[in-house]
C-alpha positions as CSV (number, residue, x, y, z in Angstrom):
1,M,90.8,41.4,-111.8
2,C,93.4,38.7,-111.2
3,L,96.4,38.0,-113.4
4,L,94.8,34.8,-114.8
5,C,91.6,36.6,-115.8
6,G,93.3,39.6,-117.3
7,D,96.0,37.8,-119.3
8,E,94.9,35.2,-121.9
9,K,98.4,33.6,-122.1
10,A,98.5,33.1,-118.3
11,Y,95.0,31.7,-118.3
12,R,95.8,29.3,-121.1
13,A,99.1,28.2,-119.4
14,Y,97.2,27.7,-116.1
15,M,94.5,25.5,-117.7
16,D,97.2,23.5,-119.6
17,Y,99.0,22.9,-116.3
18,L,95.7,21.7,-114.7
19,D,95.0,19.4,-117.6
20,A,98.5,17.9,-117.4
21,M,98.1,17.3,-113.7
22,E,94.7,15.6,-114.3
23,R,96.2,13.4,-117.0
24,Q,98.8,12.2,-114.6
25,G,96.1,11.4,-112.0
26,R,97.3,14.1,-109.6
27,T,95.4,16.9,-107.9
28,A,97.0,20.3,-108.4
29,D,97.3,22.7,-105.5
30,P,96.0,26.1,-106.8
31,D,99.0,28.0,-105.3
32,E,101.5,25.6,-106.7
33,A,99.8,25.7,-110.1
34,A,99.9,29.5,-110.1
35,N,103.5,29.6,-109.1
36,A,104.4,27.0,-111.8
37,V,102.5,29.0,-114.5
38,L,104.2,32.3,-113.5
39,A,107.6,30.7,-113.5
40,R,106.9,29.2,-117.0
41,L,105.7,32.6,-118.4
42,H,108.7,34.3,-116.9
43,A,111.1,31.8,-118.4
44,V,109.4,32.2,-121.8
45,D,109.7,36.0,-121.6
46,T,113.3,35.8,-120.6
47,A,114.3,33.3,-123.2
48,S,112.6,35.2,-126.0
49,A,114.3,38.4,-125.0
50,D,117.7,36.8,-125.0
51,D,117.2,35.0,-128.3
52,P,119.3,36.6,-131.0
53,R,116.6,35.8,-133.6
54,N,114.4,38.3,-131.8
55,D,116.9,41.1,-131.9
56,R,115.3,43.7,-134.1
57,T,118.4,45.8,-134.4
58,L,119.9,43.1,-136.7
59,S,117.2,43.7,-139.2
60,P,118.0,45.7,-142.3
61,F,114.8,47.6,-141.7
62,F,115.7,48.8,-138.2
63,C,115.9,52.5,-137.9
64,S,117.9,53.9,-135.0
65,A,117.1,57.3,-133.4
66,V,118.7,60.3,-135.0
67,D,120.4,62.7,-132.7
68,R,119.8,66.3,-133.8
């Protein structure tokens, strides 16, 4: 199974990219589209990991491991 079929986010991003290209009147190259989608998903994953709002250790409900 390919990445686009196995990952709903990737498939949705791919289809959104193709729709955007169609609205612009351009024909998307499948390889170019896949590369753009993967780059976008990677950027989203990287940005969300670096965002301090997503740092669970700052939560008052965060429990750290106890060394015994």
